[in-house]
N, C-alpha and C positions, 0 to 999 in steps of 0.2 A: 504494500499500499504506499502511496506517495501522498504527502500533504503539500498542497500548493497554497502559499499565503500571499495573495495578491488580489486587489480589487479590480485589476485590469484583465478583462476577458481575453485579450490577445495573448497575455502571458499564459493563461490557462490553456488556450488553444495550442500554443507551442508545446506545452508540457504533454498534452494529450497526443499530439502528433508524434512526439519523440518516443513516447511509451508504446504507441502503435498497438494498443489492446493487450499489453503484457500484464497490466495490473490495474487496480482501482485507484482513483484519484479523489481525494477529499479536498474541496476548495473552500478556503476561508478568506474573507476580505481583509482581515487584520488579525493581530495577535490576540485581541480581546475575544474575537469570535472563535479562534482556535482554543483558547483557554476554556471558553464556555462549552465547546465541543468535547474537550477532554475531561471536564468535570462530570461527576456522576449525576448531576441535576437532570431530572426528566424534562425540565422546561427548555433545556438547550437543544434545539433542533436546527441543524444547519443543513441546507441543501447539499447534496453530494453529487459529484459528477464522476461517472465511471464509464470506461469503455465497454464493459460487459452489460448486455441488455438483460435485465431480470425478466422472468417469464411473465406473460400477460396475466392479469387477474382472471381467475376462473369463475369465482362467485361474485355476487353483487359488491360493489365498492361504493362507499358513501363519503361525501365531502359536505358536511353540514346538511342542508336540505336537498342536496343533489344526490341522486342515486343512479348509478350506472350498473346495469346487469348485462355483461357481455354475452352470457349464455342465452338469456332471454331476448337479446337484441332490444332492450328497453332502456330509455333514459327518462327520468322523471325529476321534476323540480317541485318540491312541496306537494308531492302526490299527483301532480298533473304531468301527463306524458309530454316529452319534448320531441318534435319531429326532426330528428337528425339523420343524415345520410350514414351509410355503413362506415365510411372513412372517418367521418366526424365522431361517430360513436367509438370507433377503435382508438382514435387519437385521444379522446377525452378519457377513456378507460385507462389508457397508458399514463396520461398525465396525472390523474388523481389516485391511481393505484399506489400502494406502498412499494418501496419507500419513497419519501418526499425527495425527489431528485431534480436536477436540471437535466433534461433529456437532450442529447445532441441531435442534430439534424439527421445524422446517419442512423441513430437508434430509432428515431421516429419513422423514418422512411422504411426501415426494415420491419416495423410493426404494422405497417399498412398493407392490406391485401393487394396482390398484383404488383405491377412494376411502378412503384412510386418514385418520383424524383423530387428534388427540392422545390421545383415550381408548383407541383401538385400539393406538396406539404404546406408551402406558404399560403396558397390560395385557400386550402382547407382550414388552416389555422385562422385566417382572416374571417372566413364565414363563421367559424366557431366563436370567435371573439364577438362578432356582431350579435349572434344569438344569445350569448351569455350576458352581454352588456344590457340587454332588455330585462333581465331578471334581477330584481333588487336583492343585493346580498350574495349573489352568485360568485363563484370563483372567477378570477380574471387571468387570462393567459399573458405572461410576460416574456418578452424576448431577452435572452441573455446573449448580447451581441457577440457574434463570432463563434458561438457555441451551440445554442438551441433555444428551448423554451422551458418554462416552468410555470406552475400555478402558485397562487397565494397559499400560505399555510391555511388549513381548515380552521374555522372558528372554534373557540374553546367551549 
């Protein structure tokens, strides 16, 4: 495991390219964040970037009032179904599924059925952002420049 302490996404990108999938990378913006990560406090949750793609969630995954059930092909917000495309559902399930990570463009493209490229990924993420923006209190998809995407941490 490699710990990258830098707020600059380009530094993290260089570290990931040099490792080329050899190991996991934990990214911390500063030493305070690193100390919080290393402390046993359960409140310290830092997004992790890793070259290995964890398996897709099999059962329902919850983020606050948002429920994604990949097996049932259902996404609901506060009990009401959300009409998402298959690709949007797959990406959302990947983004909200544990662990809380920054997903690289490559990892997300690999998790989309068919031959996904970054153009498809970006357009799907933009559609997903528009749909989620309409829902009060829903998660927001954030770009981690040069790396990929992440969601807000779930509400407590």
